Structures are given as structure tokens and as C-alpha cells.
SEDO-854428 format. One record per residue (C-alpha): residue in one letter; y, z, x. Coordinates in pm, 1 decimal, decimal comma, always signed. Layout:
<rs>
type; yy; zz; xx
A; Y; Z; X;
...
</rs>
This chain:
<rs>
type; yy; zz; xx
M; +7088,9; -4490,3; +18109,8;
K; +7146,9; -4516,0; +17736,4;
S; +7491,4; -4365,2; +17734,4;
F; +7716,2; -4117,7; +17904,6;
V; +7690,1; -3883,9; +17606,5;
S; +7309,8; -3886,5; +17594,2;
Y; +7288,4; -3761,4; +17951,7;
A; +7546,7; -3494,4; +17883,3;
A; +7325,9; -3374,0; +17599,4;
L; +7020,2; -3370,6; +17823,7;
I; +7211,9; -3179,6; +18086,8;
G; +7323,4; -2925,3; +17831,6;
L; +6960,2; -2859,1; +17740,2;
A; +6835,6; -2852,6; +18098,0;
A; +7118,4; -2669,1; +18275,3;
G; +7000,3; -2359,8; +18456,0;
L; +6637,2; -2384,0; +18342,9;
L; +6507,9; -2475,2; +18684,6;
A; +6791,4; -2378,9; +18917,3;
P; +6661,1; -2191,5; +19220,9;
G; +6700,3; -1822,7; +19162,9;
A; +6648,2; -1800,3; +18787,0;
P; +6525,7; -1437,0; +18765,3;
A; +6276,7; -1490,8; +18482,3;
R; +6083,4; -1738,1; +18689,8;
A; +5959,2; -1474,2; +18929,5;
Q; +5739,9; -1346,8; +18645,1;
T; +5559,7; -1678,9; +18602,3;
A; +5538,8; -1831,0; +18952,1;
S; +5467,1; -1707,7; +19303,8;
I; +5760,9; -1655,3; +19534,6;
A; +5846,4; -1899,9; +19814,8;
A; +6162,7; -1726,3; +19938,2;
V; +6423,5; -1467,7; +19846,0;
V; +6787,9; -1532,3; +19935,1;
N; +7017,3; -1230,5; +19893,4;
G; +6792,3; -1115,3; +19609,1;
T; +6776,0; -1459,7; +19447,3;
V; +6420,4; -1586,5; +19398,9;
I; +6302,6; -1937,9; +19488,7;
T; +5958,3; -1991,5; +19339,4;
N; +5681,6; -2216,8; +19460,2;
A; +5735,8; -2406,8; +19134,3;
D; +6091,3; -2485,7; +19253,9;
V; +5958,2; -2605,3; +19588,1;
A; +5683,8; -2813,7; +19426,0;
A; +5926,5; -2982,6; +19184,1;
R; +6175,6; -3069,1; +19459,0;
T; +5894,8; -3189,2; +19687,0;
R; +5763,5; -3422,9; +19416,5;
L; +6119,3; -3546,4; +19358,8;
F; +6152,3; -3636,0; +19725,7;
A; +5813,0; -3805,5; +19734,5;
L; +5901,8; -4007,7; +19424,8;
S; +6241,5; -4122,1; +19554,9;
A; +6103,5; -4210,1; +19898,1;
G; +5796,9; -4390,9; +19767,6;
L; +5552,6; -4144,6; +19923,2;
P; +5204,9; -4091,6; +19781,6;
T; +5202,5; -3765,5; +19587,0;
T; +4877,4; -3648,2; +19743,0;
S; +4833,7; -3277,7; +19807,7;
A; +4827,4; -3338,6; +20185,1;
T; +5160,5; -3526,4; +20177,8;
L; +5329,1; -3268,4; +19954,7;
Q; +5204,7; -2983,5; +20172,8;
R; +5358,7; -3142,2; +20485,1;
L; +5695,0; -3166,0; +20310,5;
K; +5708,6; -2809,6; +20175,0;
P; +5850,9; -2622,6; +20479,4;
Q; +6159,2; -2842,8; +20503,0;
I; +6208,1; -2857,1; +20126,7;
T; +6193,9; -2475,3; +20117,2;
R; +6472,3; -2455,0; +20374,4;
E; +6682,8; -2704,1; +20180,0;
L; +6641,7; -2490,2; +19866,8;
I; +6749,4; -2185,7; +20067,7;
D; +7068,5; -2369,0; +20162,1;
Q; +7116,1; -2469,6; +19798,6;
S; +7075,7; -2106,9; +19689,1;
L; +7341,6; -1997,2; +19938,1;
Q; +7570,7; -2267,9; +19807,6;
L; +7504,4; -2172,3; +19444,9;
Q; +7589,0; -1811,3; +19523,6;
A; +7915,3; -1923,6; +19685,5;
I; +7989,4; -2136,5; +19377,4;
E; +7939,4; -1835,3; +19149,4;
R; +8147,7; -1601,9; +19368,4;
N; +8432,4; -1849,6; +19363,7;
K; +8403,3; -1895,2; +18984,5;
V; +8365,4; -2271,6; +19016,3;
V; +8245,9; -2446,6; +18699,6;
V; +8102,4; -2797,4; +18733,4;
P; +8185,7; -3017,8; +18431,1;
E; +7881,0; -3180,1; +18272,8;
A; +8060,6; -3515,2; +18284,6;
K; +8052,8; -3506,1; +18666,7;
I; +7678,3; -3441,6; +18668,0;
A; +7624,4; -3722,0; +18417,6;
A; +7820,5; -3956,5; +18644,0;
A; +7606,0; -3855,6; +18944,4;
L; +7287,3; -3920,2; +18746,6;
K; +7423,7; -4255,7; +18640,0;
R; +7488,0; -4349,8; +19004,0;
V; +7126,3; -4268,1; +19091,1;
N; +7007,7; -4481,1; +18799,5;
E; +7220,7; -4773,8; +18912,4;
A; +7123,4; -4736,2; +19279,0;
N; +6757,3; -4759,0; +19173,2;
H; +6831,1; -5054,0; +18939,4;
L; +6659,8; -4865,4; +18656,4;
P; +6689,8; -4976,1; +18292,2;
P; +6856,4; -4730,1; +18050,1;
G; +6653,6; -4416,5; +17988,6;
S; +6409,1; -4489,1; +18271,5;
L; +6516,5; -4212,6; +18506,8;
Q; +6400,3; -3919,8; +18296,0;
K; +6078,6; -4106,6; +18206,6;
K; +6006,1; -4170,9; +18572,8;
L; +6066,6; -3805,2; +18656,9;
A; +5854,8; -3683,5; +18365,5;
A; +5567,0; -3911,9; +18462,0;
A; +5567,9; -3752,0; +18806,3;
G; +5575,9; -3400,5; +18663,0;
I; +5937,3; -3339,7; +18768,8;
P; +6174,4; -3168,6; +18520,1;
L; +6508,1; -3346,2; +18484,3;
S; +6667,7; -3008,5; +18550,2;
T; +6550,0; -3028,1; +18913,7;
L; +6783,4; -3321,6; +18972,6;
V; +7054,9; -3171,2; +18751,7;
S; +7049,2; -2849,9; +18956,2;
Q; +7079,2; -3045,8; +19278,0;
F; +7383,2; -3240,3; +19162,7;
R; +7542,4; -2930,0; +19013,9;
T; +7516,1; -2765,1; +19355,1;
Q; +7646,2; -3064,3; +19550,2;
I; +7950,2; -3108,0; +19327,6;
G; +8023,4; -2736,2; +19298,0;
W; +7990,2; -2688,5; +19674,1;
T; +8252,2; -2956,2; +19735,1;
D; +8485,7; -2777,4; +19492,0;
V; +8427,1; -2448,2; +19678,4;
L; +8522,4; -2612,9; +20007,2;
R; +8838,8; -2760,2; +19860,6;
K; +8927,6; -2421,3; +19712,9;
K; +8868,0; -2249,5; +20048,4;
L; +9094,2; -2495,9; +20225,9;
G; +9364,8; -2449,2; +19962,8;
P; +9706,7; -2574,0; +20078,7;
D; +9553,0; -2682,2; +20409,8;
L; +9338,4; -2942,1; +20232,9;
R; +9610,9; -3195,9; +20169,8;
P; +9765,0; -3339,1; +20487,1;
T; +10141,0; -3339,2; +20530,0;
A; +10350,7; -3649,7; +20583,1;
A; +10360,0; -3556,8; +20953,2;
D; +9977,5; -3536,4; +20964,1;
I; +9948,2; -3881,5; +20809,3;
A; +10211,7; -4025,9; +21044,5;
A; +10029,1; -3880,9; +21346,0;
E; +9698,9; -4029,0; +21230,4;
E; +9865,0; -4363,9; +21166,9;
A; +10011,0; -4361,1; +21520,0;
A; +9667,8; -4279,8; +21660,8;
M; +9516,8; -4566,1; +21461,0;
K; +9765,5; -4813,5; +21604,3;
K; +9632,4; -4728,7; +21949,7;
E; +9281,0; -4812,4; +21823,4;
I; +9363,1; -5166,6; +21708,8;
G; +9109,4; -5406,4; +21856,6;
K; +8856,6; -5134,3; +21936,2;
T; +8506,9; -5131,8; +21787,0;
Q; +8431,3; -4937,8; +21469,3;
Y; +8102,4; -4881,7; +21290,9;
H; +8026,0; -4862,4; +20921,8;
I; +7743,6; -4610,5; +20900,1;
A; +7545,4; -4410,8; +20648,1;
E; +7371,9; -4087,6; +20744,3;
I; +7106,4; -3839,9; +20640,8;
F; +7153,9; -3497,3; +20797,5;
I; +6857,9; -3256,7; +20813,4;
P; +6971,2; -2909,9; +20922,7;
V; +6797,5; -2674,2; +21165,0;
E; +6930,7; -2319,2; +21141,5;
N; +6656,2; -2155,8; +21348,2;
P; +6494,1; -2286,8; +21670,0;
A; +6155,6; -2209,4; +21513,2;
D; +6229,1; -2470,1; +21243,8;
V; +6279,2; -2764,0; +21481,8;
A; +5921,6; -2895,7; +21460,3;
N; +5913,5; -2885,9; +21079,3;
A; +6253,0; -3052,8; +21053,4;
R; +6143,3; -3326,1; +21293,6;
R; +5824,2; -3391,3; +21096,4;
F; +6026,8; -3411,6; +20777,6;
A; +6271,5; -3654,2; +20942,8;
D; +5982,1; -3872,2; +21060,3;
V; +5849,2; -3892,1; +20703,6;
V; +6195,1; -3996,5; +20582,6;
I; +6220,3; -4262,3; +20853,0;
R; +5883,9; -4418,3; +20769,1;
Q; +5971,8; -4448,7; +20403,6;
L; +6322,3; -4584,3; +20466,1;
R; +6180,0; -4854,1; +20689,9;
A; +5922,7; -4931,1; +20422,5;
G; +6204,1; -5001,1; +20176,2;
A; +6301,1; -4669,0; +20013,5;
P; +6673,1; -4693,1; +19915,0;
F; +6884,6; -4517,3; +20178,5;
P; +7160,7; -4409,3; +19932,6;
V; +6909,5; -4245,1; +19698,8;
V; +6727,7; -4054,4; +19973,5;
A; +7060,1; -3949,1; +20127,2;
A; +7200,9; -3831,4; +19792,7;
Q; +6899,6; -3610,6; +19733,8;
F; +6813,3; -3473,5; +20076,3;
S; +7100,5; -3509,2; +20320,9;
Q; +7281,0; -3182,3; +20385,4;
S; +7614,3; -3337,9; +20485,1;
Q; +7914,1; -3391,4; +20256,8;
S; +7847,9; -3766,1; +20264,2;
A; +7538,6; -3703,8; +20047,4;
L; +7760,8; -3738,8; +19738,4;
T; +7835,9; -4099,5; +19838,8;
G; +7477,8; -4188,0; +19927,1;
G; +7531,8; -4093,3; +20290,5;
D; +7804,5; -4354,5; +20337,9;
R; +8067,2; -4239,3; +20591,0;
G; +8262,7; -4562,8; +20581,5;
W; +8413,1; -4710,3; +20897,5;
V; +8428,7; -4460,7; +21183,1;
Q; +8559,1; -4463,8; +21537,0;
P; +8299,8; -4400,1; +21808,3;
D; +8480,3; -4089,0; +21937,0;
L; +8440,7; -3922,7; +21593,9;
L; +8062,5; -3945,3; +21620,9;
D; +7834,4; -3691,8; +21784,5;
P; +7779,3; -3816,0; +22143,9;
A; +7404,3; -3857,3; +22086,5;
V; +7466,6; -4053,3; +21765,3;
R; +7732,5; -4265,5; +21933,3;
R; +7491,3; -4372,0; +22209,6;
I; +7241,7; -4488,9; +21947,7;
V; +7492,1; -4654,4; +21713,7;
E; +7649,6; -4859,3; +21991,6;
K; +7310,4; -5025,4; +22052,7;
M; +7198,9; -5071,5; +21690,8;
P; +7212,4; -5408,6; +21512,3;
V; +7351,9; -5423,5; +21161,0;
G; +7089,4; -5317,3; +20908,3;
A; +6891,6; -5102,6; +21151,1;
I; +6786,1; -4743,5; +21081,1;
S; +6771,7; -4506,9; +21377,0;
D; +6497,9; -4266,8; +21476,9;
P; +6592,9; -3901,7; +21412,4;
V; +6874,0; -3805,1; +21650,7;
R; +6898,2; -3442,5; +21765,4;
V; +7253,6; -3321,9; +21707,6;
A; +7424,3; -2984,5; +21687,0;
G; +7274,0; -2806,4; +21386,5;
G; +6988,7; -3043,5; +21310,9;
F; +6873,6; -3405,2; +21304,0;
E; +7064,5; -3711,1; +21190,3;
I; +6926,4; -4043,3; +21069,2;
V; +7176,3; -4328,7; +21085,3;
N; +7188,2; -4661,0; +20902,6;
Q; +7408,2; -4923,9; +21070,0;
L; +7591,8; -5107,6; +20791,2;
G; +7853,7; -5301,2; +20984,5;
I; +8044,2; -5351,8; +21311,0;
R; +8405,3; -5465,9; +21342,7;
Q; +8708,8; -5465,3; +21569,0;
F; +8952,3; -5228,1; +21403,3;
G; +9263,0; -5389,6; +21256,7;
V; +9163,8; -5735,5; +21380,6;
G; +9027,8; -6042,5; +21203,5;
Q; +8980,2; -6138,6; +20842,7;
R; +8821,2; -5965,1; +20544,8;
T; +8639,2; -6161,2; +20275,3;
T; +8650,7; -6003,9; +19930,1;
L; +8437,5; -6142,2; +19649,5;
S; +8464,3; -6129,4; +19273,7;
I; +8112,1; -6166,0; +19136,9;
R; +7926,8; -6142,1; +18807,1;
Q; +7559,0; -6079,0; +18746,5;
V; +7308,0; -6082,5; +18463,5;
F; +7020,2; -5836,3; +18499,8;
L; +6691,2; -5872,6; +18314,4;
P; +6480,7; -5555,4; +18336,8;
F; +6105,7; -5512,9; +18370,3;
T; +5940,9; -5259,9; +18139,8;
K; +5757,6; -5116,0; +18439,7;
P; +5827,2; -5149,6; +18813,9;
F; +5697,2; -5454,6; +18998,4;
A; +5516,8; -5334,8; +19310,9;
G; +5429,7; -5674,5; +19453,4;
G; +5109,5; -5866,9; +19406,2;
Q; +5028,3; -6018,1; +19069,6;
P; +5302,4; -5971,1; +18806,2;
D; +5198,5; -5866,5; +18456,1;
A; +5262,9; -6069,4; +18142,5;
Q; +5601,2; -5907,5; +18070,7;
Q; +5722,9; -5963,2; +18426,7;
L; +5612,7; -6327,3; +18417,6;
G; +5795,6; -6364,3; +18087,1;
V; +6115,1; -6221,7; +18240,4;
L; +6088,6; -6466,7; +18531,4;
Q; +6041,4; -6762,2; +18295,9;
H; +6339,1; -6645,6; +18088,7;
A; +6550,6; -6608,6; +18404,7;
N; +6470,0; -6962,8; +18518,3;
A; +6556,5; -7101,5; +18175,8;
L; +6872,5; -6891,2; +18149,6;
R; +6996,1; -7002,8; +18491,4;
G; +7035,6; -7359,4; +18366,1;
T; +7272,6; -7244,4; +18089,9;
L; +7514,3; -7051,6; +18313,0;
H; +7818,7; -7255,9; +18413,4;
S; +8092,9; -6991,1; +18435,8;
C; +8141,5; -6623,3; +18509,4;
A; +8227,8; -6565,4; +18142,9;
E; +7887,1; -6703,4; +18045,9;
V; +7718,6; -6471,5; +18298,9;
E; +7899,4; -6172,0; +18146,5;
A; +7793,1; -6278,3; +17796,9;
A; +7431,5; -6320,4; +17909,3;
N; +7431,8; -5975,2; +18066,6;
A; +7566,7; -5822,6; +17745,9;
A; +7294,6; -6002,9; +17548,1;
A; +7035,6; -5852,6; +17788,3;
G; +7160,8; -5502,4; +17707,8;
S; +7405,9; -5448,4; +17997,2;
V; +7138,5; -5256,1; +18188,7;
Q; +7358,7; -5299,8; +18495,3;
K; +7729,0; -5375,4; +18511,8;
S; +7803,7; -5743,6; +18509,9;
N; +8117,5; -5688,2; +18718,7;
P; +8064,6; -5443,7; +19009,4;
G; +8431,8; -5471,3; +19110,4;
P; +8572,7; -5618,2; +19432,4;
V; +8298,6; -5664,5; +19693,5;
D; +8376,7; -5648,3; +20065,9;
L; +8133,5; -5900,8; +20211,4;
T; +8088,9; -5704,4; +20534,3;
T; +7943,1; -5408,5; +20341,9;
V; +7683,1; -5609,6; +20148,9;
R; +7320,6; -5541,7; +20235,8;
P; +7055,7; -5649,6; +20303,6;
A; +7165,5; -5926,0; +20537,8;
A; +6984,0; -6191,3; +20333,6;
F; +7188,5; -6102,9; +20024,5;
R; +7510,1; -6106,2; +20228,9;
K; +7419,6; -6454,7; +20355,4;
L; +7350,1; -6570,7; +19999,5;
L; +7687,9; -6448,2; +19871,4;
S; +7871,6; -6601,1; +20165,6;
S; +7725,6; -6947,3; +20104,3;
L; +7676,7; -6964,7; +19725,3;
P; +7921,2; -7222,6; +19579,9;
L; +8178,8; -7081,9; +19336,4;
G; +8067,5; -7094,6; +18974,8;
Q; +7704,5; -7173,8; +19060,2;
P; +7429,2; -6931,1; +18957,1;
S; +7191,9; -6807,9; +19224,5;
E; +6817,7; -6844,3; +19211,2;
P; +6654,6; -6552,7; +19024,6;
L; +6654,1; -6249,2; +19257,9;
V; +6346,3; -6032,8; +19202,6;
S; +6352,7; -5656,7; +19260,7;
S; +6108,4; -5383,2; +19167,6;
S; +6292,6; -5310,7; +18841,8;
G; +6393,6; -5655,5; +18722,8;
I; +6549,9; -5992,8; +18797,1;
A; +6917,0; -6065,9; +18864,2;
I; +7114,2; -6389,2; +18864,9;
V; +7444,0; -6371,3; +19053,2;
M; +7752,0; -6593,7; +19043,8;
V; +8050,5; -6582,8; +19282,4;
C; +8371,8; -6623,2; +19082,4;
K; +8628,4; -6599,0; +19362,6;
R; +8651,3; -6552,1; +19739,8;
E; +8967,3; -6417,4; +19899,5;
T; +9031,0; -6384,2; +20270,6;
S; +9294,1; -6145,2; +20402,3;
K; +9400,7; -5994,9; +20731,3;
I; +9235,3; -5658,7; +20789,4;
G; +9530,8; -5463,4; +20932,0;
L; +9565,7; -5084,1; +20915,1;
P; +9465,0; -4879,2; +20608,2;
G; +9743,8; -4761,3; +20380,2;
K; +9882,4; -4408,1; +20373,9;
K; +9669,1; -4315,4; +20071,4;
A; +9350,1; -4420,2; +20249,5;
I; +9452,7; -4224,6; +20560,5;
E; +9522,7; -3917,3; +20349,0;
E; +9176,8; -3937,4; +20188,0;
M; +9011,5; -3980,2; +20527,0;
L; +9185,4; -3668,3; +20661,5;
I; +9082,8; -3470,1; +20352,0;
N; +8717,2; -3573,6; +20391,6;
R; +8725,9; -3478,7; +20758,6;
R; +8864,0; -3132,8; +20679,9;
V; +8609,2; -3074,6; +20403,0;
S; +8323,8; -3171,2; +20634,4;
L; +8437,1; -2930,7; +20906,6;
E; +8483,7; -2649,7; +20654,2;
A; +8134,2; -2715,9; +20514,6;
Q; +7971,6; -2659,9; +20852,3;
R; +8179,9; -2349,8; +20922,0;
L; +8108,5; -2191,9; +20583,8;
M; +7734,3; -2266,4; +20594,3;
D; +7713,0; -2103,4; +20937,2;
T; +7885,1; -1795,1; +20794,2;
L; +7662,3; -1781,8; +20485,7;
H; +7347,2; -1799,3; +20696,4;
R; +7473,1; -1537,4; +20939,0;
D; +7552,8; -1291,1; +20658,6;
A; +7253,4; -1364,0; +20434,9;
E; +6932,8; -1166,7; +20387,6;
I; +6658,6; -1431,3; +20369,1;
R; +6283,2; -1376,9; +20339,3;
I; +6040,2; -1670,5; +20347,5;
F; +5686,4; -1619,2; +20214,3;
A; +5376,1; -1818,8; +20299,8;
T; +5317,0; -2098,3; +20047,6;
P; +4972,0; -2133,6; +19888,9;
</rs>
């Protein structure tokens, strides 16, 4: 991403042009659904379907896109209901927040600056499709916080009660999970939702980035953080999810789990005994050398070979974290050199976690090849501390997130119950 400002400018041009329900669109495209008088066109559905296929690494064949359309249509219906709630509550989403969300997607995909819009354009997907999605996600969260009002922020007594409950959990198992939630509002939609979930599963297991897929297609509040729910106690999980999670190894992705309101796909990121043991926190630096086009395996092209040769030569010149930072700046700072404190238990995949745990301080790693470029990593510092209980601020934030999540489900149920929705056959 070239700069924060450049994306804000793009957003300003694109805002509203492809949001579901733009009235003028009904004149130029066939109708997929009508939600309280708001039109969702087949062009909307097609653009969002291509976006999903692109992010999940699916072939964009007509057969694949056709299989995805029913579930995508239902997700756009939910988005329309949320947009209508955003408008009724007079919530305005700052462009800076959307720019930040786009930047997170860019970084999660390890894309060089400016690559995101090019990748979307090459697939026939307007940038405004993604802009509209993020505008809805962020605005919906603001609606929920507004609805909760004074009840959103927990009192000192609420925090004390949660802290007391946590003390009783010391030594018990917790799970660090990420989720993708696929809703089912109507029993008739179960089969389509399950097929959609199966497509997601296949692509995740083939290497599609879980945070990116979750950010775009999960219908839970955790979508804004790439599906990451953090560390959770087993009794806060749906019973069906809990039974699966308790058997999953770290790094595993579950089959679709039928839960109240839909299907859930779970990624097991970590297992720990709450409040017990040691935490290793790393300070690292990296230099990232981008490819001009993605490396899909097989024979690298001339530019990719050149980047690899440069990385091998550069590695021999890196003797300190300051030199790594300087090298990353010289390469254009495509990715941040300093990602901030890194909790070793949350690092994935497992092979990368093992590398960081064993790499000597101040020694550059071997070149690490990804689809978008090559990274060289150096560990600057390792600190070990007792885990203990979270602080009051962390407990407060956890309680807020819990309340927002519960309000989201309640409000969506109400919106569906009160809505007039018509779904038309897609061509």
C-alpha cells in the first residue's frame, strides 16, 4: 500500500458506488434480492463471489462461482440489513478506519504497496466491493456500541466479579482460537451454507490465509480481527465447538461445526493452562523483498530468482537489528520491519514458531520464501515472564467484546424477523 492518504483518496472515489442497494443499479443489472426495498443486484453478488474466490485461492470458473452464489447472496442480505441499521442510527464511518482495514488485508496477504487494487482489478472486482464490506463491518460495530450505550462499559464491580471468577480458573485449560461463522437464518438454507463451508474448509487447508477469509466472510464480530477470539475458556464456547476444540492439535482447522444460528469453522492457535507457566515475548526485525508477481510454486521467473540471489547476498551483511531495519527501508518498507512485541505461543505456522524459538539472537534467518516475496528475520531480544492474570484493562475489553457479540446476535435476529426479504433466482 503506497500510503495511508492514497487509499483514503481511492475510498473517497469508490464509496457507495457498489454498495448493495444503490438504487440506480437496478436499471443496469438484474435483481438478486430485495431487502426492505433495497436492491441487491446480480452484479453485487458476482463481484463479492469473485472476491471470495480470489481470497480463498479458488478457480474462478463459472461452475465454482455458481456454487458459491446462494451463500454469498445471503451474506449480502445480512450486509444490507446492517447498512440499513447503520443509516437509521446515523453512524458515519471515517475513511481513515476503512483505509486501516484495507491496510491490514494488504499486510496479511504480504502484498507489496499498491498490489491489492491491482489484484482486485485483474480479477474483475471493483475496489468498492471491499470498501463497502469494511464500511459495513465497522459501522455495524458502532451501531452495536451505540445500542448498548451506558451498558457497554463494565462497572468496577463487573470487573472485580470477572477477576474473581478468573482466579478460580487458574490452572485450567484455555484455547486460543480463530473462527469463521457462516449463518443459517432459515432451515431451507442449511444445505447451501454447508456446501459453502466445505468450500472454505478445502481452501483453508490448501493454504488460504485464515485471517483474510475470516475478515471477508465470517459473520461474527471477530471478523474485524481476522476471526481471532484470543484465549477463551472452554465453558464460553458452544458445546459442539468445545467438544471439537478439546481434541484439536495446535494449527488444526476443524470441519464445519453445526451451532445455534449456523456453522462455525475453528482454527486452533494455541493451548495453555490459564495463569500458569511462562510467556516468551520476542522483539524481532525483518527485511522483506517483494516479488513483482506472486510465486505459485514450481519454477521461479527471472525476477524471483534475482530476489532470492539478492536475499542470500544481503543475509551475509546483516549483523544487527539496526542493519535489518536499514535494509528493509532500502527495500521500500513494503512490510513493517518491527511488528511489535511477539508472543511466541501465538506465532504460526508451527515451523515458523520453532524457527523463532531457536534462532540465536542477532543472527539472520535463512531467506523465507512466500508467495509474495522473501523475508529475512532476526530475533533482537527474548523475554520470559510469568503469565499470571490479565490486568483490569484487558478484563474490561474482554467484557465489552462479549457484550457486543451478544448484542450482535440479538439485533440480527430482530432485523431478520422484521424485514421484508425477497430472493430471486440467479441466472
